[in-house]
All heavy atoms as a GROMACS GRO file, in nm:
protein
  606
    1MET      N    1   7.342   8.254  11.040
    1MET     CA    2   7.339   8.138  11.118
    1MET      C    3   7.461   8.041  11.092
    1MET      O    4   7.491   8.012  10.977
    1MET     CB    5   7.214   8.060  11.088
    1MET     CG    6   7.088   8.117  11.146
    1MET     SD    7   6.945   8.013  11.122
    1MET     CE    8   6.889   8.076  10.962
    2PRO      N    9   7.532   8.009  11.199
    2PRO     CA   10   7.659   7.932  11.183
    2PRO      C   11   7.624   7.780  11.161
    2PRO      O   12   7.720   7.704  11.170
    2PRO     CB   13   7.729   7.954  11.315
    2PRO     CG   14   7.618   7.979  11.412
    2PRO     CD   15   7.508   8.051  11.335
    3ARG      N   16   7.498   7.747  11.134
    3ARG     CA   17   7.462   7.603  11.109
    3ARG      C   18   7.504   7.510  11.225
    3ARG      O   19   7.554   7.403  11.207
    3ARG     CB   20   7.520   7.561  10.969
    3ARG     CG   21   7.478   7.638  10.854
    3ARG     CD   22   7.520   7.594  10.726
    3ARG     NE   23   7.482   7.460  10.696
    3ARG     CZ   24   7.364   7.409  10.662
    3ARG    NH1   25   7.264   7.497  10.642
    3ARG    NH2   26   7.333   7.282  10.636
    4ASP      N   27   7.481   7.559  11.338
    4ASP     CA   28   7.513   7.482  11.466
    4ASP      C   29   7.440   7.342  11.464
    4ASP      O   30   7.499   7.246  11.518
    4ASP     CB   31   7.478   7.562  11.585
    4ASP     CG   32   7.342   7.615  11.588
    4ASP    OD1   33   7.297   7.684  11.494
    4ASP    OD2   34   7.264   7.577  11.678
    5TRP      N   35   7.323   7.341  11.409
    5TRP     CA   36   7.242   7.210  11.414
    5TRP      C   37   7.307   7.104  11.327
    5TRP      O   38   7.295   6.986  11.347
    5TRP     CB   39   7.099   7.239  11.376
    5TRP     CG   40   7.092   7.275  11.224
    5TRP    CD1   41   7.059   7.196  11.122
    5TRP    CD2   42   7.099   7.404  11.176
    5TRP    NE1   43   7.065   7.260  11.003
    5TRP    CE2   44   7.084   7.398  11.030
    5TRP    CE3   45   7.127   7.534  11.222
    5TRP    CZ2   46   7.092   7.505  10.938
    5TRP    CZ3   47   7.129   7.635  11.130
    5TRP    CH2   48   7.109   7.621  10.996
    6ALA      N   49   7.374   7.152  11.222
    6ALA     CA   50   7.439   7.062  11.122
    6ALA      C   51   7.579   7.029  11.163
    6ALA      O   52   7.634   6.922  11.113
    6ALA     CB   53   7.430   7.124  10.991
    7ASP      N   54   7.646   7.114  11.232
    7ASP     CA   55   7.789   7.095  11.260
    7ASP      C   56   7.808   7.135  11.409
    7ASP      O   57   7.847   7.251  11.442
    7ASP     CB   58   7.873   7.182  11.172
    7ASP     CG   59   8.033   7.154  11.179
    7ASP    OD1   60   8.068   7.067  11.268
    7ASP    OD2   61   8.110   7.218  11.114
    8PRO      N   62   7.788   7.049  11.501
    8PRO     CA   63   7.789   7.082  11.647
    8PRO      C   64   7.930   7.130  11.694
    8PRO      O   65   7.938   7.185  11.801
    8PRO     CB   66   7.750   6.952  11.718
    8PRO     CG   67   7.673   6.874  11.612
    8PRO     CD   68   7.733   6.912  11.482
    9VAL      N   69   8.034   7.100  11.617
    9VAL     CA   70   8.174   7.136  11.661
    9VAL      C   71   8.208   7.262  11.586
    9VAL      O   72   8.274   7.356  11.642
    9VAL     CB   73   8.263   7.018  11.642
    9VAL    CG1   74   8.406   7.061  11.678
    9VAL    CG2   75   8.225   6.897  11.727
   10GLY      N   76   8.194   7.262  11.449
   10GLY     CA   77   8.253   7.365  11.364
   10GLY      C   78   8.171   7.501  11.375
   10GLY      O   79   8.231   7.601  11.324
   11TRP      N   80   8.062   7.505  11.428
   11TRP     CA   81   7.975   7.624  11.430
   11TRP      C   82   8.053   7.740  11.494
   11TRP      O   83   8.031   7.856  11.455
   11TRP     CB   84   7.836   7.604  11.489
   11TRP     CG   85   7.828   7.596  11.630
   11TRP    CD1   86   7.839   7.477  11.706
   11TRP    CD2   87   7.823   7.697  11.724
   11TRP    NE1   88   7.822   7.506  11.842
   11TRP    CE2   89   7.821   7.644  11.855
   11TRP    CE3   90   7.816   7.838  11.714
   11TRP    CZ2   91   7.804   7.719  11.972
   11TRP    CZ3   92   7.803   7.920  11.831
   11TRP    CH2   93   7.803   7.859  11.958
   12VAL      N   94   8.119   7.708  11.604
   12VAL     CA   95   8.191   7.812  11.674
   12VAL      C   96   8.284   7.890  11.592
   12VAL      O   97   8.276   8.019  11.590
   12VAL     CB   98   8.262   7.755  11.801
   12VAL    CG1   99   8.341   7.862  11.876
   12VAL    CG2  100   8.155   7.694  11.896
   13ASP      N  101   8.370   7.829  11.514
   13ASP     CA  102   8.461   7.902  11.427
   13ASP      C  103   8.392   7.984  11.316
   13ASP      O  104   8.432   8.089  11.288
   13ASP     CB  105   8.560   7.801  11.366
   13ASP     CG  106   8.653   7.734  11.466
   13ASP    OD1  107   8.692   7.813  11.563
   13ASP    OD2  108   8.687   7.624  11.446
   14ARG      N  109   8.281   7.930  11.275
   14ARG     CA  110   8.207   7.997  11.166
   14ARG      C  111   8.142   8.133  11.228
   14ARG      O  112   8.143   8.240  11.176
   14ARG     CB  113   8.095   7.911  11.106
   14ARG     CG  114   8.144   7.839  10.987
   14ARG     CD  115   8.030   7.776  10.906
   14ARG     NE  116   7.957   7.680  10.985
   14ARG     CZ  117   7.989   7.558  11.024
   14ARG    NH1  118   8.109   7.511  10.985
   14ARG    NH2  119   7.910   7.484  11.089
   15ALA      N  120   8.091   8.110  11.350
   15ALA     CA  121   8.016   8.228  11.411
   15ALA      C  122   8.122   8.335  11.450
   15ALA      O  123   8.099   8.451  11.424
   15ALA     CB  124   7.948   8.177  11.540
   16LEU      N  125   8.240   8.289  11.497
   16LEU     CA  126   8.341   8.387  11.530
   16LEU      C  127   8.399   8.463  11.411
   16LEU      O  128   8.419   8.593  11.420
   16LEU     CB  129   8.465   8.320  11.606
   16LEU     CG  130   8.431   8.265  11.753
   16LEU    CD1  131   8.547   8.176  11.802
   16LEU    CD2  132   8.400   8.387  11.843
   17ALA      N  133   8.416   8.384  11.304
   17ALA     CA  134   8.456   8.455  11.177
   17ALA      C  135   8.351   8.558  11.132
   17ALA      O  136   8.390   8.659  11.083
   17ALA     CB  137   8.477   8.340  11.071
   18ASP      N  138   8.219   8.526  11.142
   18ASP     CA  139   8.116   8.612  11.107
   18ASP      C  140   8.125   8.743  11.193
   18ASP      O  141   8.118   8.849  11.145
   18ASP     CB  142   7.986   8.542  11.111
   18ASP     CG  143   7.870   8.621  11.037
   18ASP    OD1  144   7.897   8.683  10.931
   18ASP    OD2  145   7.761   8.625  11.092
   19VAL      N  146   8.135   8.715  11.324
   19VAL     CA  147   8.139   8.830  11.413
   19VAL      C  148   8.262   8.922  11.377
   19VAL      O  149   8.245   9.050  11.383
   19VAL     CB  150   8.152   8.781  11.565
   19VAL    CG1  151   8.186   8.908  11.653
   19VAL    CG2  152   8.017   8.714  11.611
   20ARG      N  153   8.373   8.865  11.346
   20ARG     CA  154   8.494   8.947  11.314
   20ARG      C  155   8.486   9.015  11.186
   20ARG      O  156   8.550   9.126  11.166
   20ARG     CB  157   8.612   8.858  11.317
   20ARG     CG  158   8.647   8.805  11.452
   20ARG     CD  159   8.773   8.711  11.450
   20ARG     NE  160   8.798   8.663  11.584
   20ARG     CZ  161   8.806   8.530  11.623
   20ARG    NH1  162   8.787   8.438  11.517
   20ARG    NH2  163   8.829   8.500  11.738
   21ALA      N  164   8.399   8.968  11.090
   21ALA     CA  165   8.393   9.024  10.958
   21ALA      C  166   8.293   9.150  10.948
   21ALA      O  167   8.289   9.212  10.847
   21ALA     CB  168   8.344   8.916  10.860
   22ARG      N  169   8.215   9.167  11.050
   22ARG     CA  170   8.113   9.269  11.036
   22ARG      C  171   8.107   9.364  11.161
   22ARG      O  172   8.142   9.326  11.264
   22ARG     CB  173   7.973   9.209  11.028
   22ARG     CG  174   7.956   9.126  10.892
   22ARG     CD  175   7.825   9.054  10.891
   22ARG     NE  176   7.797   8.993  10.765
   22ARG     CZ  177   7.864   8.878  10.726
   22ARG    NH1  178   7.956   8.829  10.798
   22ARG    NH2  179   7.835   8.825  10.603
   23GLU      N  180   8.052   9.480  11.140
   23GLU     CA  181   8.042   9.573  11.252
   23GLU      C  182   7.945   9.525  11.346
   23GLU      O  183   7.957   9.537  11.480
   23GLU     CB  184   8.016   9.713  11.209
   23GLU     CG  185   7.994   9.815  11.317
   23GLU     CD  186   7.971   9.964  11.259
   23GLU    OE1  187   7.974   9.977  11.137
   23GLU    OE2  188   7.954  10.039  11.348
   24HIS      N  189   7.827   9.478  11.298
   24HIS     CA  190   7.721   9.423  11.378
   24HIS      C  191   7.683   9.289  11.327
   24HIS      O  192   7.672   9.269  11.211
   24HIS     CB  193   7.595   9.515  11.378
   24HIS     CG  194   7.618   9.647  11.427
   24HIS    ND1  195   7.616   9.756  11.355
   24HIS    CD2  196   7.640   9.698  11.551
   24HIS    CE1  197   7.643   9.868  11.420
   24HIS    NE2  198   7.657   9.826  11.541
   25THR      N  199   7.672   9.195  11.415
   25THR     CA  200   7.640   9.063  11.370
   25THR      C  201   7.525   9.002  11.468
   25THR      O  202   7.534   9.018  11.588
   25THR     CB  203   7.754   8.958  11.383
   25THR    OG1  204   7.855   9.020  11.298
   25THR    CG2  205   7.727   8.822  11.329
   26VAL      N  206   7.422   8.948  11.404
   26VAL     CA  207   7.320   8.871  11.480
   26VAL      C  208   7.350   8.728  11.464
   26VAL      O  209   7.356   8.676  11.350
   26VAL     CB  210   7.184   8.908  11.432
   26VAL    CG1  211   7.072   8.821  11.503
   26VAL    CG2  212   7.155   9.054  11.440
   27VAL      N  213   7.380   8.662  11.573
   27VAL     CA  214   7.419   8.515  11.567
   27VAL      C  215   7.299   8.444  11.624
   27VAL      O  216   7.252   8.469  11.735
   27VAL     CB  217   7.539   8.490  11.649
   27VAL    CG1  218   7.573   8.336  11.650
   27VAL    CG2  219   7.661   8.575  11.598
   28VAL      N  220   7.244   8.348  11.540
   28VAL     CA  221   7.136   8.269  11.586
   28VAL      C  222   7.187   8.129  11.610
   28VAL      O  223   7.244   8.060  11.523
   28VAL     CB  224   7.020   8.258  11.475
   28VAL    CG1  225   6.916   8.175  11.520
   28VAL    CG2  226   6.980   8.406  11.450
   29ILE      N  227   7.179   8.077  11.735
   29ILE     CA  228   7.217   7.944  11.763
   29ILE      C  229   7.092   7.875  11.824
   29ILE      O  230   7.009   7.930  11.868
   29ILE     CB  231   7.339   7.929  11.856
   29ILE    CG1  232   7.321   8.017  11.974
   29ILE    CG2  233   7.462   7.978  11.769
   29ILE    CD1  234   7.439   8.008  12.072
   30HIS      N  235   7.097   7.739  11.820
   30HIS     CA  236   6.982   7.660  11.848
   30HIS      C  237   7.003   7.573  11.964
   30HIS      O  238   7.108   7.499  11.957
   30HIS     CB  239   6.928   7.579  11.729
   30HIS     CG  240   6.902   7.670  11.613
   30HIS    ND1  241   6.999   7.708  11.520
   30HIS    CD2  242   6.787   7.719  11.564
   30HIS    CE1  243   6.956   7.779  11.430
   30HIS    NE2  244   6.816   7.787  11.458
   31ASP      N  245   6.929   7.570  12.064
   31ASP     CA  246   6.941   7.484  12.174
   31ASP      C  247   6.868   7.347  12.149
   31ASP      O  248   6.755   7.321  12.190
   31ASP     CB  249   6.885   7.538  12.310
   31ASP     CG  250   6.914   7.463  12.430
   31ASP    OD1  251   6.988   7.363  12.426
   31ASP    OD2  252   6.859   7.490  12.533
   32VAL      N  253   6.932   7.264  12.059
   32VAL     CA  254   6.867   7.148  12.024
   32VAL      C  255   6.963   7.030  12.065
   32VAL      O  256   7.083   7.057  12.086
   32VAL     CB  257   6.845   7.136  11.870
   32VAL    CG1  258   6.740   7.238  11.833
   32VAL    CG2  259   6.971   7.155  11.798
   33PRO      N  260   6.917   6.909  12.079
   33PRO     CA  261   7.002   6.799  12.129
   33PRO      C  262   7.101   6.755  12.028
   33PRO      O  263   7.114   6.626  12.012
   33PRO     CB  264   6.902   6.686  12.170
   33PRO     CG  265   6.780   6.715  12.080
   33PRO     CD  266   6.782   6.861  12.057
   34SER      N  267   7.186   6.834  11.969
   34SER     CA  268   7.286   6.795  11.875
   34SER      C  269   7.424   6.795  11.944
   34SER      O  270   7.520   6.756  11.878
   34SER     CB  271   7.284   6.895  11.759
   34SER     OG  272   7.334   7.020  11.803
   35GLY      N  273   7.432   6.857  12.067
   35GLY     CA  274   7.562   6.872  12.128
   35GLY      C  275   7.630   7.004  12.093
   35GLY      O  276   7.736   7.026  12.150
   36ALA      N  277   7.571   7.086  12.010
   36ALA     CA  278   7.630   7.208  11.968
   36ALA      C  279   7.648   7.305  12.085
   36ALA      O  280   7.739   7.385  12.087
   36ALA     CB  281   7.543   7.270  11.861
   37MET      N  282   7.565   7.303  12.192
   37MET     CA  283   7.573   7.389  12.303
   37MET      C  284   7.693   7.366  12.387
   37MET      O  285   7.736   7.447  12.468
   37MET     CB  286   7.446   7.394  12.386
   37MET     CG  287   7.325   7.451  12.321
   37MET     SD  288   7.358   7.624  12.258
   37MET     CE  289   7.405   7.600  12.089
   38GLY      N  290   7.766   7.256  12.360
   38GLY     CA  291   7.890   7.228  12.434
   38GLY      C  292   7.998   7.330  12.385
   38GLY      O  293   8.094   7.357  12.462
   39GLY      N  294   7.981   7.395  12.269
   39GLY     CA  295   8.066   7.492  12.221
   39GLY      C  296   8.040   7.644  12.264
   39GLY      O  297   8.113   7.732  12.247
   40LEU      N  298   7.922   7.656  12.333
   40LEU     CA  299   7.880   7.792  12.367
   40LEU      C  300   7.974   7.858  12.471
   40LEU      O  301   8.010   7.974  12.449
   40LEU     CB  302   7.741   7.782  12.436
   40LEU     CG  303   7.669   7.913  12.468
   40LEU    CD1  304   7.661   8.003  12.340
   40LEU    CD2  305   7.539   7.896  12.527
   41PRO      N  306   8.032   7.782  12.574
   41PRO     CA  307   8.126   7.853  12.654
   41PRO      C  308   8.249   7.901  12.582
   41PRO      O  309   8.291   8.012  12.611
   41PRO     CB  310   8.160   7.751  12.762
   41PRO     CG  311   8.047   7.659  12.766
   41PRO     CD  312   7.999   7.660  12.627
   42ARG      N  313   8.298   7.825  12.489
   42ARG     CA  314   8.416   7.870  12.411
   42ARG      C  315   8.382   7.993  12.325
   42ARG      O  316   8.459   8.087  12.318
   42ARG     CB  317   8.468   7.752  12.323
   42ARG     CG  318   8.584   7.789  12.248
   42ARG     CD  319   8.637   7.674  12.158
   42ARG     NE  320   8.664   7.748  12.030
   42ARG     CZ  321   8.642   7.697  11.913
   42ARG    NH1  322   8.594   7.578  11.896
   42ARG    NH2  323   8.669   7.767  11.805
   43PHE      N  324   8.257   7.988  12.268
   43PHE     CA  325   8.216   8.106  12.184
   43PHE      C  326   8.209   8.224  12.272
   43PHE      O  327   8.262   8.329  12.231
   43PHE     CB  328   8.082   8.069  12.122
   43PHE     CG  329   8.021   8.177  12.046
   43PHE    CD1  330   8.079   8.217  11.922
   43PHE    CD2  331   7.902   8.236  12.082
   43PHE    CE1  332   8.028   8.324  11.849
   43PHE    CE2  333   7.852   8.338  12.001
   43PHE     CZ  334   7.908   8.384  11.883
   44LEU      N  335   8.143   8.219  12.382
   44LEU     CA  336   8.123   8.340  12.464
   44LEU      C  337   8.258   8.379  12.521
   44LEU      O  338   8.282   8.499  12.534
   44LEU     CB  339   8.028   8.306  12.577
   44LEU     CG  340   7.884   8.287  12.529
   44LEU    CD1  341   7.799   8.238  12.649
   44LEU    CD2  342   7.826   8.406  12.467
   45ASP      N  343   8.349   8.292  12.559
   45ASP     CA  344   8.478   8.334  12.615
   45ASP      C  345   8.553   8.404  12.513
   45ASP      O  346   8.634   8.495  12.537
   45ASP     CB  347   8.554   8.206  12.663
   45ASP     CG  348   8.502   8.148  12.796
   45ASP    OD1  349   8.423   8.221  12.865
   45ASP    OD2  350   8.539   8.034  12.826
   46GLU      N  351   8.553   8.359  12.382
   46GLU     CA  352   8.626   8.424  12.274
   46GLU      C  353   8.574   8.559  12.243
   46GLU      O  354   8.644   8.653  12.215
   46GLU     CB  355   8.633   8.334  12.153
   46GLU     CG  356   8.715   8.384  12.040
   46GLU     CD  357   8.864   8.398  12.076
   46GLU    OE1  358   8.910   8.319  12.154
   46GLU    OE2  359   8.930   8.498  12.028
   47LEU      N  360   8.447   8.581  12.252
   47LEU     CA  361   8.383   8.708  12.237
   47LEU      C  362   8.437   8.804  12.343
   47LEU      O  363   8.473   8.916  12.307
   47LEU     CB  364   8.229   8.699  12.234
   47LEU     CG  365   8.161   8.631  12.116
   47LEU    CD1  366   8.011   8.631  12.141
   47LEU    CD2  367   8.194   8.692  11.988
   48ASP      N  368   8.434   8.754  12.467
   48ASP     CA  369   8.482   8.835  12.579
   48ASP      C  370   8.631   8.874  12.558
   48ASP      O  371   8.675   8.989  12.582
   48ASP     CB  372   8.462   8.753  12.706
   48ASP     CG  373   8.485   8.832  12.824
   48ASP    OD1  374   8.431   8.962  12.837
   48ASP    OD2  375   8.558   8.789  12.922
   49ARG      N  376   8.716   8.776  12.522
   49ARG     CA  377   8.859   8.806  12.500
   49ARG      C  378   8.881   8.903  12.391
   49ARG      O  379   8.974   8.975  12.390
   49ARG     CB  380   8.928   8.667  12.472
   49ARG     CG  381   8.980   8.595  12.587
   49ARG     CD  382   9.078   8.483  12.543
   49ARG     NE  383   9.013   8.376  12.476
   49ARG     CZ  384   8.954   8.273  12.531
   49ARG    NH1  385   8.933   8.281  12.664
   49ARG    NH2  386   8.892   8.182  12.465
   50SER      N  387   8.788   8.894  12.292
   50SER     CA  388   8.808   8.987  12.179
   50SER      C  389   8.745   9.125  12.198
   50SER      O  390   8.761   9.215  12.120
   50SER     CB  391   8.733   8.932  12.056
   50SER     OG  392   8.793   8.805  12.024
   51GLY      N  393   8.679   9.141  12.323
   51GLY     CA  394   8.625   9.274  12.345
   51GLY      C  395   8.492   9.300  12.276
   51GLY      O  396   8.446   9.412  12.263
   52VAL      N  397   8.426   9.195  12.231
   52VAL     CA  398   8.296   9.208  12.159
   52VAL      C  399   8.188   9.227  12.258
   52VAL      O  400   8.176   9.146  12.356
   52VAL     CB  401   8.272   9.085  12.072
   52VAL    CG1  402   8.134   9.086  12.007
   52VAL    CG2  403   8.378   9.074  11.959
   53ALA      N  404   8.102   9.330  12.242
   53ALA     CA  405   7.990   9.347  12.326
   53ALA      C  406   7.876   9.255  12.280
   53ALA      O  407   7.839   9.254  12.165
   53ALA     CB  408   7.948   9.492  12.318
   54VAL      N  409   7.816   9.188  12.378
   54VAL     CA  410   7.697   9.105  12.349
   54VAL      C  411   7.579   9.175  12.407
   54VAL      O  412   7.575   9.216  12.523
   54VAL     CB  413   7.715   8.967  12.416
   54VAL    CG1  414   7.589   8.885  12.391
   54VAL    CG2  415   7.839   8.898  12.358
   55THR      N  416   7.475   9.200  12.322
   55THR     CA  417   7.354   9.262  12.364
   55THR      C  418   7.233   9.215  12.305
   55THR      O  419   7.246   9.147  12.198
   55THR     CB  420   7.383   9.419  12.328
   55THR    OG1  421   7.258   9.493  12.377
   55THR    CG2  422   7.394   9.443  12.186
   56GLY      N  423   7.125   9.244  12.363
   56GLY     CA  424   6.994   9.202  12.300
   56GLY      C  425   6.949   9.312  12.214
   56GLY      O  426   6.843   9.297  12.146
   57GLU      N  427   7.016   9.430  12.212
   57GLU     CA  428   6.962   9.542  12.134
   57GLU      C  429   7.020   9.524  11.990
   57GLU      O  430   7.138   9.492  11.975
   57GLU     CB  431   7.017   9.676  12.195
   57GLU     CG  432   6.954   9.704  12.324
   57GLU     CD  433   7.009   9.829  12.396
   57GLU    OE1  434   7.051   9.923  12.316
   57GLU    OE2  435   7.014   9.829  12.518
   58LEU      N  436   6.936   9.546  11.894
   58LEU     CA  437   6.982   9.526  11.753
   58LEU      C  438   6.976   9.660  11.681
   58LEU      O  439   6.876   9.731  11.683
   58LEU     CB  440   6.886   9.428  11.687
   58LEU     CG  441   6.872   9.290  11.756
   58LEU    CD1  442   6.766   9.212  11.690
   58LEU    CD2  443   7.011   9.224  11.740
   59PRO      N  444   7.079   9.698  11.609
   59PRO     CA  445   7.078   9.808  11.525
   59PRO      C  446   6.988   9.798  11.409
   59PRO      O  447   6.966   9.686  11.369
   59PRO     CB  448   7.225   9.829  11.484
   59PRO     CG  449   7.294   9.697  11.509
   59PRO     CD  450   7.209   9.626  11.611
   60ASP      N  451   6.924   9.909  11.360
   60ASP     CA  452   6.832   9.900  11.257
   60ASP      C  453   6.883   9.813  11.139
   60ASP      O  454   6.811   9.741  11.074
   60ASP     CB  455   6.795  10.039  11.202
   60ASP     CG  456   6.708  10.112  11.309
   60ASP    OD1  457   6.657  10.049  11.400
   60ASP    OD2  458   6.702  10.240  11.298
   61GLU      N  459   7.005   9.825  11.098
   61GLU     CA  460   7.062   9.758  10.979
   61GLU      C  461   7.062   9.601  11.008
   61GLU      O  462   7.083   9.530  10.908
   61GLU     CB  463   7.200   9.807  10.942
   61GLU     CG  464   7.306   9.795  11.043
   61GLU     CD  465   7.317   9.922  11.130
   61GLU    OE1  466   7.227   9.998  11.146
   61GLU    OE2  467   7.432   9.934  11.187
   62CYS      N  468   7.041   9.555  11.121
   62CYS     CA  469   7.033   9.419  11.153
   62CYS      C  470   6.896   9.359  11.165
   62CYS      O  471   6.872   9.236  11.190
   62CYS     CB  472   7.116   9.387  11.286
   62CYS     SG  473   7.288   9.405  11.270
   63VAL      N  474   6.798   9.444  11.136
   63VAL     CA  475   6.660   9.409  11.152
   63VAL      C  476   6.587   9.427  11.018
   63VAL      O  477   6.530   9.536  10.999
   63VAL     CB  478   6.586   9.481  11.270
   63VAL    CG1  479   6.449   9.427  11.289
   63VAL    CG2  480   6.662   9.467  11.394
   64PRO      N  481   6.587   9.326  10.926
   64PRO     CA  482   6.530   9.350  10.797
   64PRO      C  483   6.376   9.330  10.797
   64PRO      O  484   6.312   9.374  10.702
   64PRO     CB  485   6.591   9.238  10.713
   64PRO     CG  486   6.612   9.131  10.811
   64PRO     CD  487   6.646   9.198  10.943
   65ILE      N  488   6.315   9.293  10.901
   65ILE     CA  489   6.165   9.273  10.911
   65ILE      C  490   6.121   9.342  11.036
   65ILE      O  491   6.164   9.305  11.144
   65ILE     CB  492   6.126   9.128  10.898
   65ILE    CG1  493   6.180   9.065  10.769
   65ILE    CG2  494   5.973   9.115  10.911
   65ILE    CD1  495   6.152   8.915  10.767
   66ILE      N  496   6.038   9.443  11.025
   66ILE     CA  497   5.973   9.511  11.140
   66ILE      C  498   5.826   9.505  11.122
   66ILE      O  499   5.767   9.546  11.021
   66ILE     CB  500   6.034   9.656  11.146
   66ILE    CG1  501   6.176   9.653  11.168
   66ILE    CG2  502   5.966   9.730  11.265
   66ILE    CD1  503   6.241   9.799  11.158
   67GLY      N  504   5.759   9.453  11.239
   67GLY     CA  505   5.615   9.447  11.227
   67GLY      C  506   5.560   9.366  11.122
   67GLY      O  507   5.455   9.398  11.061
   68GLY      N  508   5.642   9.266  11.080
   68GLY     CA  509   5.598   9.175  10.972
   68GLY      C  510   5.622   9.230  10.824
   68GLY      O  511   5.581   9.168  10.732
   69ARG      N  512   5.677   9.351  10.816
   69ARG     CA  513   5.711   9.411  10.688
   69ARG      C  514   5.861   9.404  10.658
   69ARG      O  515   5.935   9.435  10.747
   69ARG     CB  516   5.669   9.561  10.685
   69ARG     CG  517   5.522   9.585  10.651
   69ARG     CD  518   5.490   9.734  10.634
   69ARG     NE  519   5.578   9.792  10.532
   69ARG     CZ  520   5.658   9.892  10.560
   69ARG    NH1  521   5.652   9.950  10.688
   69ARG    NH2  522   5.727   9.947  10.472
   70ILE      N  523   5.890   9.356  10.538
   70ILE     CA  524   6.037   9.358  10.498
   70ILE      C  525   6.069   9.504  10.468
   70ILE      O  526   6.012   9.569  10.384
   70ILE     CB  527   6.057   9.265  10.378
   70ILE    CG1  528   6.024   9.119  10.407
   70ILE    CG2  529   6.197   9.287  10.327
   70ILE    CD1  530   6.036   9.025  10.296
   71VAL      N  531   6.173   9.553  10.546
   71VAL     CA  532   6.216   9.691  10.531
   71VAL      C  533   6.354   9.709  10.473
   71VAL      O  534   6.396   9.820  10.436
   71VAL     CB  535   6.210   9.763  10.667
   71VAL    CG1  536   6.062   9.776  10.728
   71VAL    CG2  537   6.302   9.696  10.776
   72SER      N  538   6.422   9.599  10.448
   72SER     CA  539   6.544   9.595  10.389
   72SER      C  540   6.564   9.466  10.314
   72SER      O  541   6.502   9.367  10.348
   72SER     CB  542   6.665   9.637  10.470
   72SER     OG  543   6.678   9.548  10.575
   73PRO      N  544   6.664   9.449  10.220
   73PRO     CA  545   6.673   9.322  10.148
   73PRO      C  546   6.710   9.200  10.247
   73PRO      O  547   6.778   9.226  10.344
   73PRO     CB  548   6.804   9.354  10.059
   73PRO     CG  549   6.809   9.492  10.045
   73PRO     CD  550   6.760   9.552  10.176
   74VAL      N  551   6.664   9.086  10.215
   74VAL     CA  552   6.686   8.967  10.296
   74VAL      C  553   6.749   8.848  10.216
   74VAL      O  554   6.774   8.751  10.269
   74VAL     CB  555   6.548   8.918  10.358
   74VAL    CG1  556   6.495   9.021  10.457
   74VAL    CG2  557   6.444   8.882  10.247
   75ASP      N  558   6.760   8.870  10.086
   75ASP     CA  559   6.821   8.760  10.002
   75ASP      C  560   6.957   8.718  10.058
   75ASP      O  561   6.976   8.594  10.046
   75ASP     CB  562   6.836   8.807   9.858
   75ASP     CG  563   6.699   8.835   9.793
   75ASP    OD1  564   6.598   8.795   9.838
   75ASP    OD2  565   6.698   8.906   9.680
   76HIS      N  566   7.036   8.807  10.114
   76HIS     CA  567   7.168   8.763  10.144
   76HIS      C  568   7.163   8.686  10.286
   76HIS      O  569   7.264   8.624  10.318
   76HIS     CB  570   7.257   8.891  10.169
   76HIS     CG  571   7.210   8.969  10.290
   76HIS    ND1  572   7.096   9.057  10.282
   76HIS    CD2  573   7.262   8.991  10.402
   76HIS    CE1  574   7.076   9.118  10.398
   76HIS    NE2  575   7.171   9.081  10.478
   77LEU      N  576   7.043   8.672  10.347
   77LEU     CA  577   7.040   8.601  10.470
   77LEU      C  578   6.987   8.454  10.449
   77LEU      O  579   7.000   8.373  10.537
   77LEU     CB  580   6.919   8.666  10.553
   77LEU     CG  581   6.948   8.811  10.595
   77LEU    CD1  582   6.830   8.869  10.667
   77LEU    CD2  583   7.076   8.821  10.682
   78MET      N  584   6.958   8.421  10.329
   78MET     CA  585   6.917   8.282  10.296
   78MET      C  586   7.033   8.199  10.247
   78MET      O  587   7.103   8.237  10.146
   78MET     CB  588   6.812   8.285  10.184
   78MET     CG  589   6.689   8.376  10.216
   78MET     SD  590   6.613   8.326  10.371
   78MET     CE  591   6.498   8.444  10.390
   79PRO      N  592   7.062   8.090  10.320
   79PRO     CA  593   7.175   8.001  10.273
   79PRO      C  594   7.144   7.938  10.130
   79PRO      O  595   7.023   7.918  10.101
   79PRO     CB  596   7.179   7.901  10.386
   79PRO     CG  597   7.043   7.893  10.456
   79PRO     CD  598   6.988   8.038  10.435
   80LEU      N  599   7.247   7.925  10.065
   80LEU     CA  600   7.234   7.871   9.927
   80LEU      C  601   7.216   7.717   9.939
   80LEU      O  602   7.257   7.651  10.023
   80LEU     CB  603   7.358   7.892   9.843
   80LEU     CG  604   7.384   8.040   9.825
   80LEU    CD1  605   7.509   8.069   9.752
   80LEU    CD2  606   7.266   8.109   9.744
   0.00000   0.00000   0.00000
């Protein structure tokens, strides 16, 4: 999570850095009244310019919980 709720401007750069650092990235952003969604067009445009495919399909390695069961480690997903 790029912490869009806490940093309505800086989340875009964090999310883009995360996308660039991994083969598959699940980006969770929140449509809350913080103003963060003002950065959504820039985020999507940059993904498009970079040739990043946006899909709703998730590879198995991006889904640590299936049917309510933890199937792979989740500790790295929790912010410190």
